[in-house]
Structures are given as structure tokens and as C-alpha cells.
BAKE-618375 format. One record per residue (C-alpha): x, y, z; residue in one letter. Coordinates in steps of 0.05 Angstrom, whole numbers, plus 32768, in hexadecimal, padded with zeros to 4 digits. Layout:
XYZA;...
***
This chain:
889E876988A7X;885D87658881X;88538784883DX;882E87C78840X;87EB87C8881DX;87E787FD87E8X;87A5880B87C5X;879A88378789X;875588218771X;8733885E8790X;875E888F876AX;875C8866872AX;8711885E8729X;86F7889C874DX;873388CB8753X;871889018724X;86CF88F98736X;86D488F18782X;871C89008797X;870E890387E2X;86EA88C087E1X;872388A287B8X;875688BC87EAX;872F88A18826X;872A885D8803X;8774885887EFX;8796887D8828X;876988738865X;87448831885BX;877B880B8838X;87B78836884BX;87A9883A8895X;8772880A88ABX;878987CD8882X;87D187DB8895X;87C287E088E0X;87E387A58903X;87B1879E893CX;878F87648917X;87AD873888E1X;8799873A8898X;877686F6889BX;8749870F88D2X;873B875088ADX;87278729886FX;86F986FD8899X;86D8873B88B6X;86CE875C8872X;86B0871E8853X;86818715888EX;866B875E888DX;8660875C8842X;8635871E884AX;860E873C8883X;85FF877A8859X;85ED8750881CX;8625876E87F3X;8634873787C1X;8655875D8788X;869987678769X;86B3878987A8X;86A6874987CFX;86C98720879AX;8705874E87A1X;8705874287ECX;86FE86F687E2X;873D86FA87B6X;875F872487EBX;874A86F18820X;876B86B987F9X;87AA86E387F1X;87A786F0883CX;87AB86A6884AX;876286908851X;875E86498838X;872586288812X;871186038851X;87128643887AX;86E9866B8847X;86B486358843X;86AF8635888FX;86AC86818892X;86768685885CX;864D864D887BX;8650866C88C1X;863F86B188A7X;86058696887CX;85DF868388BBX;85DF86CD88CFX;85E086F0888BX;85AF86C38867X;85B386828841X;85AB86A187FBX;85E586D0880BX;860F8693881DX;85FF867387DAX;861386B287B5X;865486B987DBX;8665866F87D1X;865D86798786X;869086B18788X;86BF868C87B7X;86BE864F8789X;86D9867A8751X;87108697877DX;87278656879FX;871E86298762X;874E8654873AX;8788862D8758X;876985EC873FX;8765860186F6X;
***
């Protein structure tokens, strides 16, 4: 049985300011969508990274999802293939930006 994903960032960061948004983030997106077994966590991580790249979202939220992807079993070779493939569709400069983030995440194990 897989471990249930529990997210509290919404409530921690926005709970008082935007409680409904925080609840949707923690309970619906992470509590239900990420815990749905229809597709595995590795595939979900691949989808999120690809969508973020396609939207040009190269910020701390993408880095969080890169760390999650590594935790979900995406290897260094797999992430380089995912980023390279997506860069042809999302844009080469986006690929460069994501590779710089991915290097930080996957090189942590080499330090």
C-alpha cells in the first residue's frame, strides 16, 4: 500500500489570507488528485513538469515538483530525457532554465 500524500503548505502559507484556496490546494489537489491511483506518481510528476515547462513556469514551485519527481522515482537519466523532449515543444530557453534547477536537485546526491 502506498503512502498517502498529505500537504499542508496551503494552510501554512495562505490559510488565514485565503482559506478556501488553501483548502482546495491541500485537500483537493494534493489530498484527492495526487492520491488518486489511476496513474502512478512518476507519471504525475512527468505531467506536472511538462505542463510547467509548457507554461513557462520556472520558479520555486517547479523546483518543488522536481524534488517531488526525484522522490517519486524519476532518475537523472529520465529527467534529462523529459526536459530535453519537452524543450522542443516548450522552448529551448525554458529547457535551459529547467536543467539548471534539475542539476541542483539531482546533483545533491553527489555532494
